[in-house]
Steps between C-alpha positions, in 0.01 A plus 500: 500500500182571694300493177610142431396399850161669457437323171603171657266557794220603265550179302486292818192682626325441168563123504146415624358718222729339245384156615143620454571630148671175397215301654256708297702430184488127572125504567420696186725269296301207637179686414619534142600132486170374644270728299693420180458128562128532577445715193678257270307206650178687424600553138657844504816558298828629641572847363879494547654307212818425697295342778311295242832363373618438856182314592523289184865415565511461878141499628389641833822396669692711250267796551539468877878481471493803272315699770754384761787602269344845459482537879857376545629738234306786657649421843852505353429824317350665807805405707711718268282806557521757774269453799280785377445344157471137605122502574427591136592148387246292699241776469546504123451123484200515732338779298548316174384163629206659682382657177537169313314316777212750487479476120509119516230500768275723290537268201433192713198662666356584159490127422316400816121463487304771677189402692273749667 
């Protein structure tokens, strides 16, 4: 019984960290959304064929709703996990979207004129 209480207390104590991890996931998702939009406006092509289809069918609103749906699904999935495993979900999203944002930024930067 004491183990259950300790896990519960650990989960409660980690709530500020969990909020931080979910906030990071949201920010990196926004980074992906913004850098994707800028890149496409500058003439780059989307590399994910499913996102191309989504953008053609539903536009930026559809892409934004898709990102929100991913976050909502991740929240539901994380709720089913133990307190110890729960941080892996937002951190996994944040790591993935951070990488995509960096790659998008590099491609966008390559298109910008350089003046010295």
